[in-house]
N, CA, C and O atoms as a Maestro MAE file, in Angstrom:
{
 s_m_m2io_version
 :::
 2.0.0
}

f_m_ct {
 s_m_title
 :::
 protein
 m_atom[232] {
  # First column is atom index #
  i_m_mmod_type
  r_m_x_coord
  r_m_y_coord
  r_m_z_coord
  i_m_residue_number
  s_m_chain_name
  s_m_pdb_residue_name
  s_m_pdb_atom_name
  i_m_atomic_number
  :::
  1 25 10.992 5.179 -31.708 1 A "ILE " " N  " 7
  2 3 12.455 5.049 -31.670 1 A "ILE " " CA " 6
  3 2 13.084 6.404 -31.962 1 A "ILE " " C  " 6
  4 15 14.088 6.768 -31.350 1 A "ILE " " O  " 8
  5 25 12.506 7.145 -32.884 2 A "THR " " N  " 7
  6 3 13.052 8.457 -33.227 2 A "THR " " CA " 6
  7 2 13.006 9.393 -32.027 2 A "THR " " C  " 6
  8 15 13.951 10.142 -31.783 2 A "THR " " O  " 8
  9 25 11.905 9.349 -31.278 3 A "ALA " " N  " 7
  10 3 11.775 10.202 -30.096 3 A "ALA " " CA " 6
  11 2 12.820 9.826 -29.057 3 A "ALA " " C  " 6
  12 15 13.396 10.697 -28.405 3 A "ALA " " O  " 8
  13 25 13.064 8.531 -28.905 4 A "ALA " " N  " 7
  14 3 14.062 8.081 -27.938 4 A "ALA " " CA " 6
  15 2 15.447 8.561 -28.341 4 A "ALA " " C  " 6
  16 15 16.232 8.975 -27.488 4 A "ALA " " O  " 8
  17 25 15.755 8.511 -29.629 5 A "LEU " " N  " 7
  18 3 17.050 8.992 -30.105 5 A "LEU " " CA " 6
  19 2 17.169 10.492 -29.907 5 A "LEU " " C  " 6
  20 15 18.230 10.987 -29.527 5 A "LEU " " O  " 8
  21 25 16.090 11.221 -30.161 6 A "ALA " " N  " 7
  22 3 16.104 12.669 -29.964 6 A "ALA " " CA " 6
  23 2 16.312 12.995 -28.490 6 A "ALA " " C  " 6
  24 15 17.066 13.909 -28.154 6 A "ALA " " O  " 8
  25 25 15.645 12.246 -27.609 7 A "ASP " " N  " 7
  26 3 15.823 12.451 -26.175 7 A "ASP " " CA " 6
  27 2 17.258 12.161 -25.773 7 A "ASP " " C  " 6
  28 15 17.843 12.877 -24.960 7 A "ASP " " O  " 8
  29 25 17.815 11.116 -26.342 8 A "ARG " " N  " 7
  30 3 19.187 10.744 -25.997 8 A "ARG " " CA " 6
  31 2 20.157 11.829 -26.442 8 A "ARG " " C  " 6
  32 15 21.082 12.181 -25.709 8 A "ARG " " O  " 8
  33 25 19.944 12.361 -27.646 9 A "GLU " " N  " 7
  34 3 20.795 13.443 -28.131 9 A "GLU " " CA " 6
  35 2 20.651 14.670 -27.246 9 A "GLU " " C  " 6
  36 15 21.637 15.347 -26.951 9 A "GLU " " O  " 8
  37 25 19.434 14.958 -26.824 10 A "ALA " " N  " 7
  38 3 19.199 16.114 -25.960 10 A "ALA " " CA " 6
  39 2 19.900 15.924 -24.619 10 A "ALA " " C  " 6
  40 15 20.491 16.859 -24.080 10 A "ALA " " O  " 8
  41 25 19.830 14.700 -24.084 11 A "LEU " " N  " 7
  42 3 20.494 14.425 -22.812 11 A "LEU " " CA " 6
  43 2 22.002 14.568 -22.950 11 A "LEU " " C  " 6
  44 15 22.665 15.091 -22.054 11 A "LEU " " O  " 8
  45 25 22.546 14.103 -24.072 12 A "CYS " " N  " 7
  46 3 23.989 14.199 -24.286 12 A "CYS " " CA " 6
  47 2 24.425 15.652 -24.430 12 A "CYS " " C  " 6
  48 15 25.532 16.015 -24.031 12 A "CYS " " O  " 8
  49 25 23.555 16.485 -25.002 13 A "ALA " " N  " 7
  50 3 23.887 17.889 -25.211 13 A "ALA " " CA " 6
  51 2 23.844 18.678 -23.905 13 A "ALA " " C  " 6
  52 15 24.467 19.734 -23.797 13 A "ALA " " O  " 8
  53 25 23.117 18.174 -22.924 14 A "MET " " N  " 7
  54 3 23.000 18.861 -21.636 14 A "MET " " CA " 6
  55 2 24.290 18.747 -20.830 14 A "MET " " C  " 6
  56 15 25.154 17.915 -21.107 14 A "MET " " O  " 8
  57 25 24.387 19.599 -19.839 15 A "GLY " " N  " 7
  58 3 25.474 19.469 -18.886 15 A "GLY " " CA " 6
  59 2 25.182 18.311 -17.948 15 A "GLY " " C  " 6
  60 15 24.060 17.806 -17.905 15 A "GLY " " O  " 8
  61 25 26.182 17.893 -17.203 16 A "GLU " " N  " 7
  62 3 26.034 16.752 -16.287 16 A "GLU " " CA " 6
  63 2 24.942 16.992 -15.250 16 A "GLU " " C  " 6
  64 15 24.135 16.100 -14.990 16 A "GLU " " O  " 8
  65 25 24.907 18.172 -14.659 17 A "GLY " " N  " 7
  66 3 23.907 18.468 -13.636 17 A "GLY " " CA " 6
  67 2 22.490 18.420 -14.177 17 A "GLY " " C  " 6
  68 15 21.599 17.845 -13.552 17 A "GLY " " O  " 8
  69 25 22.283 19.025 -15.344 18 A "ALA " " N  " 7
  70 3 20.949 19.030 -15.943 18 A "ALA " " CA " 6
  71 2 20.532 17.617 -16.321 18 A "ALA " " C  " 6
  72 15 19.374 17.239 -16.143 18 A "ALA " " O  " 8
  73 25 21.472 16.836 -16.841 19 A "ARG " " N  " 7
  74 3 21.166 15.462 -17.236 19 A "ARG " " CA " 6
  75 2 20.744 14.652 -16.021 19 A "ARG " " C  " 6
  76 15 19.766 13.908 -16.077 19 A "ARG " " O  " 8
  77 25 21.470 14.791 -14.937 20 A "ARG " " N  " 7
  78 3 21.115 14.055 -13.714 20 A "ARG " " CA " 6
  79 2 19.747 14.475 -13.199 20 A "ARG " " C  " 6
  80 15 18.967 13.646 -12.731 20 A "ARG " " O  " 8
  81 25 19.465 15.761 -13.288 21 A "HIS " " N  " 7
  82 3 18.170 16.263 -12.816 21 A "HIS " " CA " 6
  83 2 17.030 15.625 -13.610 21 A "HIS " " C  " 6
  84 15 16.033 15.192 -13.033 21 A "HIS " " O  " 8
  85 25 17.181 15.570 -14.928 22 A "VAL " " N  " 7
  86 3 16.139 14.985 -15.781 22 A "VAL " " CA " 6
  87 2 15.984 13.505 -15.478 22 A "VAL " " C  " 6
  88 15 14.863 13.017 -15.340 22 A "VAL " " O  " 8
  89 25 17.091 12.785 -15.372 23 A "LEU " " N  " 7
  90 3 17.027 11.347 -15.112 23 A "LEU " " CA " 6
  91 2 16.450 11.076 -13.728 23 A "LEU " " C  " 6
  92 15 15.655 10.151 -13.563 23 A "LEU " " O  " 8
  93 25 16.840 11.871 -12.730 24 A "ASP " " N  " 7
  94 3 16.297 11.697 -11.380 24 A "ASP " " CA " 6
  95 2 14.789 11.932 -11.377 24 A "ASP " " C  " 6
  96 15 14.036 11.189 -10.747 24 A "ASP " " O  " 8
  97 25 14.362 12.968 -12.085 25 A "HIS " " N  " 7
  98 3 12.932 13.282 -12.132 25 A "HIS " " CA " 6
  99 2 12.165 12.124 -12.761 25 A "HIS " " C  " 6
  100 15 11.102 11.736 -12.275 25 A "HIS " " O  " 8
  101 25 12.709 11.577 -13.842 26 A "HIS " " N  " 7
  102 3 12.056 10.454 -14.525 26 A "HIS " " CA " 6
  103 2 12.020 9.233 -13.610 26 A "HIS " " C  " 6
  104 15 11.011 8.531 -13.544 26 A "HIS " " O  " 8
  105 25 13.117 8.984 -12.910 27 A "THR " " N  " 7
  106 3 13.185 7.838 -11.993 27 A "THR " " CA " 6
  107 2 12.150 7.977 -10.890 27 A "THR " " C  " 6
  108 15 11.470 7.010 -10.547 27 A "THR " " O  " 8
  109 25 12.027 9.179 -10.330 28 A "TRP " " N  " 7
  110 3 11.056 9.377 -9.252 28 A "TRP " " CA " 6
  111 2 9.629 9.244 -9.749 28 A "TRP " " C  " 6
  112 15 8.749 8.814 -9.002 28 A "TRP " " O  " 8
  113 25 9.386 9.611 -11.016 29 A "GLU " " N  " 7
  114 3 8.046 9.411 -11.579 29 A "GLU " " CA " 6
  115 2 7.710 7.930 -11.612 29 A "GLU " " C  " 6
  116 15 6.603 7.529 -11.252 29 A "GLU " " O  " 8
  117 25 8.676 7.109 -12.048 30 A "ILE " " N  " 7
  118 3 8.459 5.659 -12.120 30 A "ILE " " CA " 6
  119 2 8.255 5.092 -10.718 30 A "ILE " " C  " 6
  120 15 7.347 4.291 -10.494 30 A "ILE " " O  " 8
  121 25 9.104 5.512 -9.770 31 A "ILE " " N  " 7
  122 3 8.987 5.026 -8.392 31 A "ILE " " CA " 6
  123 2 7.625 5.423 -7.819 31 A "ILE " " C  " 6
  124 15 6.981 4.628 -7.135 31 A "ILE " " O  " 8
  125 25 7.194 6.643 -8.098 32 A "GLY " " N  " 7
  126 3 5.898 7.106 -7.609 32 A "GLY " " CA " 6
  127 2 4.750 6.267 -8.138 32 A "GLY " " C  " 6
  128 15 3.827 5.927 -7.398 32 A "GLY " " O  " 8
  129 25 4.810 5.932 -9.430 33 A "GLU " " N  " 7
  130 3 3.745 5.107 -10.014 33 A "GLU " " CA " 6
  131 2 3.716 3.731 -9.368 33 A "GLU " " C  " 6
  132 15 2.643 3.214 -9.055 33 A "GLU " " O  " 8
  133 25 4.887 3.134 -9.164 34 A "ARG " " N  " 7
  134 3 4.950 1.806 -8.551 34 A "ARG " " CA " 6
  135 2 4.455 1.866 -7.104 34 A "ARG " " C  " 6
  136 15 3.761 0.964 -6.635 34 A "ARG " " O  " 8
  137 25 4.826 2.949 -6.404 35 A "TYR " " N  " 7
  138 3 4.433 3.102 -5.007 35 A "TYR " " CA " 6
  139 2 2.913 3.206 -4.884 35 A "TYR " " C  " 6
  140 15 2.307 2.619 -3.988 35 A "TYR " " O  " 8
  141 25 2.312 3.963 -5.799 36 A "VAL " " N  " 7
  142 3 0.851 4.097 -5.786 36 A "VAL " " CA " 6
  143 2 0.199 2.740 -6.034 36 A "VAL " " C  " 6
  144 15 -0.795 2.398 -5.395 36 A "VAL " " O  " 8
  145 25 0.766 1.961 -6.973 37 A "GLU " " N  " 7
  146 3 0.223 0.627 -7.252 37 A "GLU " " CA " 6
  147 2 0.329 -0.257 -6.011 37 A "GLU " " C  " 6
  148 15 -0.611 -0.979 -5.678 37 A "GLU " " O  " 8
  149 25 1.470 -0.200 -5.329 38 A "LEU " " N  " 7
  150 3 1.654 -1.007 -4.120 38 A "LEU " " CA " 6
  151 2 0.664 -0.592 -3.039 38 A "LEU " " C  " 6
  152 15 0.061 -1.443 -2.384 38 A "LEU " " O  " 8
  153 25 0.495 0.716 -2.851 39 A "LEU " " N  " 7
  154 3 -0.455 1.197 -1.849 39 A "LEU " " CA " 6
  155 2 -1.865 0.743 -2.183 39 A "LEU " " C  " 6
  156 15 -2.613 0.316 -1.303 39 A "LEU " " O  " 8
  157 25 -2.225 0.834 -3.449 40 A "ARG " " N  " 7
  158 3 -3.562 0.432 -3.874 40 A "ARG " " CA " 6
  159 2 -3.764 -1.053 -3.577 40 A "ARG " " C  " 6
  160 15 -4.812 -1.445 -3.062 40 A "ARG " " O  " 8
  161 25 -2.771 -1.879 -3.898 41 A "ASP " " N  " 7
  162 3 -2.873 -3.316 -3.629 41 A "ASP " " CA " 6
  163 2 -3.011 -3.578 -2.134 41 A "ASP " " C  " 6
  164 15 -3.803 -4.426 -1.722 41 A "ASP " " O  " 8
  165 25 -2.248 -2.856 -1.323 42 A "ARG " " N  " 7
  166 3 -2.293 -3.070 0.128 42 A "ARG " " CA " 6
  167 2 -3.614 -2.604 0.718 42 A "ARG " " C  " 6
  168 15 -4.134 -3.219 1.649 42 A "ARG " " O  " 8
  169 25 -4.154 -1.524 0.180 43 A "LEU " " N  " 7
  170 3 -5.425 -1.016 0.700 43 A "LEU " " CA " 6
  171 2 -6.574 -1.934 0.309 43 A "LEU " " C  " 6
  172 15 -7.520 -2.107 1.078 43 A "LEU " " O  " 8
  173 25 -6.500 -2.522 -0.876 44 A "VAL " " N  " 7
  174 3 -7.572 -3.407 -1.333 44 A "VAL " " CA " 6
  175 2 -7.518 -4.735 -0.589 44 A "VAL " " C  " 6
  176 15 -8.551 -5.232 -0.140 44 A "VAL " " O  " 8
  177 25 -6.333 -5.316 -0.452 45 A "ALA " " N  " 7
  178 3 -6.208 -6.637 0.174 45 A "ALA " " CA " 6
  179 2 -6.643 -6.643 1.646 45 A "ALA " " C  " 6
  180 15 -7.471 -7.475 2.018 45 A "ALA " " O  " 8
  181 25 -6.120 -5.751 2.496 46 A "PRO " " N  " 7
  182 3 -6.542 -5.791 3.905 46 A "PRO " " CA " 6
  183 2 -8.027 -5.494 4.086 46 A "PRO " " C  " 6
  184 15 -8.649 -6.041 4.997 46 A "PRO " " O  " 8
  185 25 -8.605 -4.651 3.251 47 A "SER " " N  " 7
  186 3 -10.025 -4.332 3.429 47 A "SER " " CA " 6
  187 2 -10.882 -5.560 3.164 47 A "SER " " C  " 6
  188 15 -11.857 -5.797 3.877 47 A "SER " " O  " 8
  189 25 -10.532 -6.347 2.146 48 A "SER " " N  " 7
  190 3 -11.300 -7.563 1.870 48 A "SER " " CA " 6
  191 2 -11.015 -8.601 2.946 48 A "SER " " C  " 6
  192 15 -11.923 -9.305 3.389 48 A "SER " " O  " 8
  193 25 -9.737 -8.700 3.374 49 A "GLY " " N  " 7
  194 3 -9.392 -9.653 4.429 49 A "GLY " " CA " 6
  195 2 -9.999 -9.239 5.754 49 A "GLY " " C  " 6
  196 15 -10.434 -10.087 6.534 49 A "GLY " " O  " 8
  197 25 -10.031 -7.928 6.014 50 A "GLY " " N  " 7
  198 3 -10.582 -7.449 7.273 50 A "GLY " " CA " 6
  199 2 -12.064 -7.721 7.388 50 A "GLY " " C  " 6
  200 15 -12.558 -8.003 8.479 50 A "GLY " " O  " 8
  201 25 -12.778 -7.643 6.288 51 A "SER " " N  " 7
  202 3 -14.222 -7.872 6.347 51 A "SER " " CA " 6
  203 2 -14.515 -9.339 6.641 51 A "SER " " C  " 6
  204 15 -15.483 -9.643 7.339 51 A "SER " " O  " 8
  205 25 -13.701 -10.250 6.124 52 A "THR " " N  " 7
  206 3 -13.951 -11.674 6.370 52 A "THR " " CA " 6
  207 2 -13.600 -12.028 7.810 52 A "THR " " C  " 6
  208 15 -14.299 -12.823 8.440 52 A "THR " " O  " 8
  209 25 -12.518 -11.444 8.342 53 A "THR " " N  " 7
  210 3 -12.147 -11.750 9.724 53 A "THR " " CA " 6
  211 2 -13.153 -11.126 10.687 53 A "THR " " C  " 6
  212 15 -13.402 -11.674 11.760 53 A "THR " " O  " 8
  213 25 -13.726 -9.995 10.317 54 A "ALA " " N  " 7
  214 3 -14.705 -9.335 11.182 54 A "ALA " " CA " 6
  215 2 -15.972 -10.186 11.294 54 A "ALA " " C  " 6
  216 15 -16.609 -10.214 12.347 54 A "ALA " " O  " 8
  217 25 -16.333 -10.873 10.221 55 A "THR " " N  " 7
  218 3 -17.551 -11.686 10.266 55 A "THR " " CA " 6
  219 2 -17.315 -12.969 11.058 55 A "THR " " C  " 6
  220 15 -18.250 -13.502 11.655 55 A "THR " " O  " 8
  221 25 -16.074 -13.475 11.073 56 A "THR " " N  " 7
  222 3 -15.799 -14.718 11.795 56 A "THR " " CA " 6
  223 2 -15.453 -14.451 13.252 56 A "THR " " C  " 6
  224 15 -15.470 -15.372 14.068 56 A "THR " " O  " 8
  225 25 -15.134 -13.190 13.593 57 A "ALA " " N  " 7
  226 3 -14.759 -12.885 14.974 57 A "ALA " " CA " 6
  227 2 -15.975 -13.018 15.890 57 A "ALA " " C  " 6
  228 15 -17.087 -12.663 15.499 57 A "ALA " " O  " 8
  229 25 -15.769 -13.522 17.095 58 A "PRO " " N  " 7
  230 3 -16.887 -13.693 18.040 58 A "PRO " " CA " 6
  231 2 -17.428 -12.353 18.548 58 A "PRO " " C  " 6
  232 15 -18.365 -12.329 19.346 58 A "PRO " " O  " 8
  :::
 }
 m_bond[231] {
  # First column is bond index #
  i_m_from
  i_m_to
  i_m_order
  :::
  1 1 2 1
  2 2 3 1
  3 3 4 2
  4 3 5 1
  5 5 6 1
  6 6 7 1
  7 7 8 2
  8 7 9 1
  9 9 10 1
  10 10 11 1
  11 11 12 2
  12 11 13 1
  13 13 14 1
  14 14 15 1
  15 15 16 2
  16 15 17 1
  17 17 18 1
  18 18 19 1
  19 19 20 2
  20 19 21 1
  21 21 22 1
  22 22 23 1
  23 23 24 2
  24 23 25 1
  25 25 26 1
  26 26 27 1
  27 27 28 2
  28 27 29 1
  29 29 30 1
  30 30 31 1
  31 31 32 2
  32 31 33 1
  33 33 34 1
  34 34 35 1
  35 35 36 2
  36 35 37 1
  37 37 38 1
  38 38 39 1
  39 39 40 2
  40 39 41 1
  41 41 42 1
  42 42 43 1
  43 43 44 2
  44 43 45 1
  45 45 46 1
  46 46 47 1
  47 47 48 2
  48 47 49 1
  49 49 50 1
  50 50 51 1
  51 51 52 2
  52 51 53 1
  53 53 54 1
  54 54 55 1
  55 55 56 2
  56 55 57 1
  57 57 58 1
  58 58 59 1
  59 59 60 2
  60 59 61 1
  61 61 62 1
  62 62 63 1
  63 63 64 2
  64 63 65 1
  65 65 66 1
  66 66 67 1
  67 67 68 2
  68 67 69 1
  69 69 70 1
  70 70 71 1
  71 71 72 2
  72 71 73 1
  73 73 74 1
  74 74 75 1
  75 75 76 2
  76 75 77 1
  77 77 78 1
  78 78 79 1
  79 79 80 2
  80 79 81 1
  81 81 82 1
  82 82 83 1
  83 83 84 2
  84 83 85 1
  85 85 86 1
  86 86 87 1
  87 87 88 2
  88 87 89 1
  89 89 90 1
  90 90 91 1
  91 91 92 2
  92 91 93 1
  93 93 94 1
  94 94 95 1
  95 95 96 2
  96 95 97 1
  97 97 98 1
  98 98 99 1
  99 99 100 2
  100 99 101 1
  101 101 102 1
  102 102 103 1
  103 103 104 2
  104 103 105 1
  105 105 106 1
  106 106 107 1
  107 107 108 2
  108 107 109 1
  109 109 110 1
  110 110 111 1
  111 111 112 2
  112 111 113 1
  113 113 114 1
  114 114 115 1
  115 115 116 2
  116 115 117 1
  117 117 118 1
  118 118 119 1
  119 119 120 2
  120 119 121 1
  121 121 122 1
  122 122 123 1
  123 123 124 2
  124 123 125 1
  125 125 126 1
  126 126 127 1
  127 127 128 2
  128 127 129 1
  129 129 130 1
  130 130 131 1
  131 131 132 2
  132 131 133 1
  133 133 134 1
  134 134 135 1
  135 135 136 2
  136 135 137 1
  137 137 138 1
  138 138 139 1
  139 139 140 2
  140 139 141 1
  141 141 142 1
  142 142 143 1
  143 143 144 2
  144 143 145 1
  145 145 146 1
  146 146 147 1
  147 147 148 2
  148 147 149 1
  149 149 150 1
  150 150 151 1
  151 151 152 2
  152 151 153 1
  153 153 154 1
  154 154 155 1
  155 155 156 2
  156 155 157 1
  157 157 158 1
  158 158 159 1
  159 159 160 2
  160 159 161 1
  161 161 162 1
  162 162 163 1
  163 163 164 2
  164 163 165 1
  165 165 166 1
  166 166 167 1
  167 167 168 2
  168 167 169 1
  169 169 170 1
  170 170 171 1
  171 171 172 2
  172 171 173 1
  173 173 174 1
  174 174 175 1
  175 175 176 2
  176 175 177 1
  177 177 178 1
  178 178 179 1
  179 179 180 2
  180 179 181 1
  181 181 182 1
  182 182 183 1
  183 183 184 2
  184 183 185 1
  185 185 186 1
  186 186 187 1
  187 187 188 2
  188 187 189 1
  189 189 190 1
  190 190 191 1
  191 191 192 2
  192 191 193 1
  193 193 194 1
  194 194 195 1
  195 195 196 2
  196 195 197 1
  197 197 198 1
  198 198 199 1
  199 199 200 2
  200 199 201 1
  201 201 202 1
  202 202 203 1
  203 203 204 2
  204 203 205 1
  205 205 206 1
  206 206 207 1
  207 207 208 2
  208 207 209 1
  209 209 210 1
  210 210 211 1
  211 211 212 2
  212 211 213 1
  213 213 214 1
  214 214 215 1
  215 215 216 2
  216 215 217 1
  217 217 218 1
  218 218 219 1
  219 219 220 2
  220 219 221 1
  221 221 222 1
  222 222 223 1
  223 223 224 2
  224 223 225 1
  225 225 226 1
  226 226 227 1
  227 227 228 2
  228 227 229 1
  229 229 230 1
  230 230 231 1
  231 231 232 2
  :::
 }
}
């Protein structure tokens, strides 16, 4: 909690442009992590599904 308060104080002390830059960077980090998780799920699911359909295909 102390670190969060310190970060908040630091953000408040920054100018508007710098604050937006930091928040945007943090947001893109979160989006990137979620995107990687989604890609991983999509790559795993079709590969397992593809192998089963390949065995049943004539």
